[in-house]
N, C-alpha and C positions, 0 to 999 in steps of 0.2 A: 176089492176095485185094482182096475191095474196100474201096476205103478211104473210112470213112464223114464225115460231116460235121466231128464232132471234131476227126477228123486231118487235115482239110482247112485247118480254122480253124488248127489250132495248126503245120500245115505252114507256113502265111502268115509265120509269123515267124519270122525270118530272121538277127536283127543279130546272136547270137552265131557262125551261119556266116560272117558275113561278117569279124567278126574276127579267125576262126581263120585266113580266108584271107587277111588282109593280113597274118597271123603279131603280130597285136598285141592276141590277147585275154588276158586280167588274168586270171580267176576261175579256182578249185579248181587253186591248186595245191597237191598234194599235199605237205606235209611230211615228214620221215623221222626227226622228233627231236622233243626234248619243247619247250615253248613256253617259249622263254630268249632273249637280248640276242642271239643266234648262233643260225642253224637250218639244218637242211640239208635241202635242195631238189634233186632230181634226184643226191643224190651230192654238192653242192657246199657248202660254208662260206656262209652269207647273214647280213648282219646285217639283225636283224626291227626297224623304225620300224613296223610296220604290227599290234601287237598293245595290245590294251586292259589289258593284265596290271599295270596302272601299280605296283604295288609291288611287282612282279617275284618275286608268290608263288606262281605256277604250279608252277613244279617245284621249287619250296622241300621238303627231303627231310622235314620234319617235319608239311608237308600229307601227302604221299603215306602217312608211316606212320600219323597220324590215320586217312587213307581206307581201309589194309589191313586195323587195328585192328577198324574197323566193318561193315567187310566180314564179317572173322572170327566178329564176334557177331552181325551182323543178317543177315546174306545180301546178296547185289546187288539183289533190290526190296524194295519193300514188297508188290507185287504186288496193289493196289488205292489207290485218292481218300484224302486226308486224313478226307474224309468218313465214312469208312468203316471199313474194315480198315487203311488207310495212315497210320496216326500213332504215331509210336513217343517214346518218351520224350525222343529226343535232340530231335526236332523242337521239342517243346517248350519243351525247356531252350535252343535257340539262339533260338528266338522270344522268349523270356524276356530274353536276351541282346541282341537286335536292340533291343529297346523301351529298354533302359537306355540301348542307344548310342547312339540317337538323340532318345533325351529324351519319350519321348509312353511312356502306359498301357499298351500292348500290341500286338502284331504277330503275323502270319499269313503262314505261308511259302507260294510256289509252285512249280509246278517249274522254268520260268523267267520271266524276268523281264518276258518279252514278255504271257505270259499273266498277270502283276501286273495290268498296265495292259489288258489285252483286259479281264481281270474288273472291274475294279475301275471301269474309265471306265464301262463300259455299267451297271453294277448300280447307282450312287449317285440318278443323274438319272431323272426320270420325266417323263412327257409334258408338266407346265408347268414345266418347270426348262427351265437352261441350262447347255452347257457353254462356258466360252468358251477356246481354245486357243491357244498362241503360232504363228506360221503355222509355225515351222520345228522344233514337238514332232516328237518318234520316231514312226515309221509306228505303231508299237504301239499309242500315244493315241490317233492317228488312227482306227484301225483299232477301237477299242473305241469312240471315239463314234458311229461306224458304228451299230453293235450297239445303239445309246442308243437312249429313245425321245424323248429331250429335245432341247429347239432346240440346236444346233450354230455355232457363233460364233469365227471367229478372227481376230486381231488379227495387225498387223502385228510383227516382229519386236523382240523388245526395246522396242516404240513404247507409252509410255505414255497417250498423247493417242489411239491407237486404241483400245487396252485402255479407255478411259475412256467413250469414243463407243459402244463394244458394251454397256458396263456402263449405259450412260442409257435401253438401250433398252429393258432387263429389268422384269420385271413385280418391283415391290420386296418384294412378296409370297412369289416361287418362291424355288427352292433358286437358286445361282448357285455355280457352281465352276469358278474359273480353275484351268486346268492347266498348268504349266508345267516343264520340262528345267529342272536347278540348271547344269550344265554343258552347252550342247553339243555333243552329240558328234561334229558333223562342223567347226563352224566356230572350236571352242573357247571361245566366249564365256562369259560367267556371267550367267543371267538378273539385271534389277536390282528383286530380292526387296525392298528398302526401301520402293519406290514402288508396288511391286504389294499390296503389305498396305497401305498408307496405301487405296490406294483399295478394296481389299477391304473393310477398316474402313468407307469411305466410304460403299459400297452396299451393305452387309450381304452381305460374299459370303465362300465359304471360297477355300482355297489346297491343291491338290494340288502337292508340289514331285518330279517323276521325277529321282532323286539316282543314277541308273546311272553316270553318271562324275563326283559329285560326293562321294561314300563312297571313304574313301580317299586323296583330295586335296585337297579343301578341310577347314578348321575344324578346332578343337582335336583331337588326333589322330588327325584325318581321319574327323569326326565328320558332316561333311556341308555344306550350302549354307545350311542353316537356321542352324548352330550357327555358321558364320562370319559369319552376320551380325547374331549374335544375337538370332534372331527364331523362332526352335524354339513356342515360344508361340502365335506369331501365325499359325503352317502349319498345318493340321487332320489333311492326311495326307503323310508323308514315305515314298516309294517308293526301293528300292534294287535292285542286283543282286548275284549274287557269282560272273557271268564276267568280271567285271572285276579290281577290286582284291584279289576275292576267293578268288581261284584256283580257281573251282569252276564251279558250274551251279545256277540258282534265282536266285530272289528272293522281295520280300519287300513289305508294305503296312504299315507301324503309323500310328496312329491311338487317339483316346478308347476306351476299353472299348467303351461300344456301339456305332462303329463298326465295329470290327473282328466283334463279332460281329454284326452286319447280315453282313458281307460273308462271314464263316465259313458263312452259311446262304443266302446272294443270289448269290456271286460263280460265274459257271456252269464258267469257266475254272479253278476251285479245285475245285468238287464233282464234276466232271464229267472230272478228268485223273489221272492217277497221280501218287500222289506224290514227290515229292523222294528219290535213292535213300540209303543209310546213310551210303555212300563220301562222296559231296557234302556232305551234312547236317556230320560231323565236320571236313571238309577246310574249311567255312566258318567253324565254330568256332575250330579252332586259328589262320585268318586272321585272324579279330578279335584272338585273344588274342595275335598275333605283331605286328600292327600298334599296339596298346595299349603295348605294353613297348619296340618300339624305333622311335621317332619320328623316330629319322634315316633311318628309309627314306624320309619323307613330305620332312625337308628335303633328302636329297640328289636325289628327285624332281624340287622345284623349282628347284635350283640348276640342273642339267642343261637343266632347260625353260626357265630364265631364260636362259641362255649361247646356248641355240639360238635362240630366237622374234631373240637381238639378233643373232648372226651372218646371221642370214636377211634382215634387215631392212636390215645394212649389204650386203649384198651384191644388194640391191636385189628380193628376192621383196615379193612383193605375200601378208602373211598377214591380213589383215582386221584383224576385232578380237581375236583371241586371244590371251586370259591366260592360259592354264594350258597342261597339258602337251598338250594336244591342238595342234598348228598347222596349219591350213590353207594349201596352198602353190596359190595360185589360178591354174589354166590357161585357163580359160573357152573349152575345146576336148574334146570326150571323145574324140576319136580320138588328139588329143596325150596327152593323159592317158593312155591305153593305152600307149601308143607307150613314154611315158615310163617308167612302171611295167615293165615287159619290159625296156625299155635300161636300167634300171636293177639287175633283175636278173639281170640279164646281168654286171652290174659288180660283182657281190654285198652290193646294197641291196634289203630285201623293204617295200616303200611301197605303200596304196594308193590305187586311183580311185574318187572317189565323183561319180558322174554324176545325172543326173535319174531319177527323182522325188527322189532323196535329198536333193538340193538345187534350186534353180532351174536350170532351162537352162543361163542365162549365167554359173553362176558353179561349173561343172566344176574339183573340185579334185584335189591327190594330199593326202593325208591321213598326216601326220607325227605319231607318238605315241612319246612316251617312257617311258620304264620307271625304276623306281629303279636297279635294277642296271647301267646303262647306264653305261659311264665317258665320262668327257670326251671320252678319245682315239677310240673308236666313234663319237661324235657328232660330233668332227672328220673323221673317215674320209667321213661320209654325206655331209656337209655340203659337202665337197669335189666329192664325185662328183653329186650332186645338182646343185650348180652347174654342173661340166659337162656334164650333159645337158641343164638348163633354157635354157641357151645355144644347144648344138648343135640345140635346137627353137625356139629362136631367142624364147623367152619374157622373158628377162632380156639385158643385153646384156652 
C-alpha cells in the first residue's frame, strides 16, 4: 500500500518506540481496579500516588449509588449539547450549588475541565484586548488563548514584577484578563493571589483562577484558592474541574450572571459539545455534599501531605516550592524519570513522570500526589521505596 505524506510525517515521530525499546515507556498502563490508594496493574497490587482524587472520593460507594440512580432516571447520555436538548434539571441544580460553593452569582457546567478553559479563555477577549498568562498555566489555558483573537502575553511563573511589566504595556482602555492556576498542577505551589489582585486593581484588570487542583484542597471546606486568601470578591472568574477532588468528570466556570450569560451563548466548546452525562452530574453533586459534611477528609489530606513533604526534604529530595498535596520530585532527566517510574511500578508504587512540554526541559520531575484516604503507613512504604530508587539512579545520596 502506498504510504501518504501524513503517514510519513507521523512515522518520523519515534520517541515512544525508543522508550519502549529501552524498556522504560511509562504511559498507558492499564489499571484493572477502581481508583483508590491501592490499584491492580497486571494482576499486582500497587500503591497509587499518581491520582488527582485528592479527597479519595472516586470510588466512594455514595457517589456510585448517586450515579446509578441518575442513570436509572435519565439514561446514559443527554444526546445533545447544553445549548439545545442537553440541559437536565440536575444540571441546573448542580450549577446553583457550585455558584454557592465558590461564592459567585452563577455558574455553567462543561463536559470536561479542558473544555471550560478552551471555551472561556477563547471567548472573553477580543482583538483589542489582552490575555496575561502565567508561564506554567495549564495546557488548556494555553490552547484557549491560541483560539482567541486577543493579544496573548506570558509572564514568568508567580513573578509579580514580570506580570506588572506586561500590564504596563497594555492599553488602559482595553479588557485585560489575568489567567492563573490556583494550585499549579505539576509544581504544587500556590499562585500569589493577593499580589495579583493588587496589580489587577492598579491596572484595571480582571482575574480568572483555574482551581482544578484547588477545590477540595484549599479554603474553608475546600472552597478553593480565592476563598483561602479571602479574595473571592476580587476574582472575576473561578474555574473548576470534577475529575480531581469530586471523583467524576466535567468542569465549570463561575462568575457574575452577566458573564455566565455571555459564555452560555458564545463559548464554542460548550455550545458544540454534548453535555455532561447524568451519572457524572449526580456524582459531582454528591461529592460536594460529602466534602462539606466531612471536613476531616481535608484535614487528613493536609496531615499526610505535610508529613510527606517534610520526609522528602529530610531525605535530600528537591521538591521545589511545593506547599500542597502535589509534591514534585525533581529528576531533571526524561530518561531517568521514565526509568524511575517503571522501577517503582515493579516495586509496587505508581507515580507519574512529568516531562516537556508540561514543564520546562530542565525541570523534568516525578509527580507524587496525596489523597485523603492515604494512610501514614502507605506514605512511609512509598517514601522508602522511592528513596531507594532515587539512590539507585544517583539523584540523591
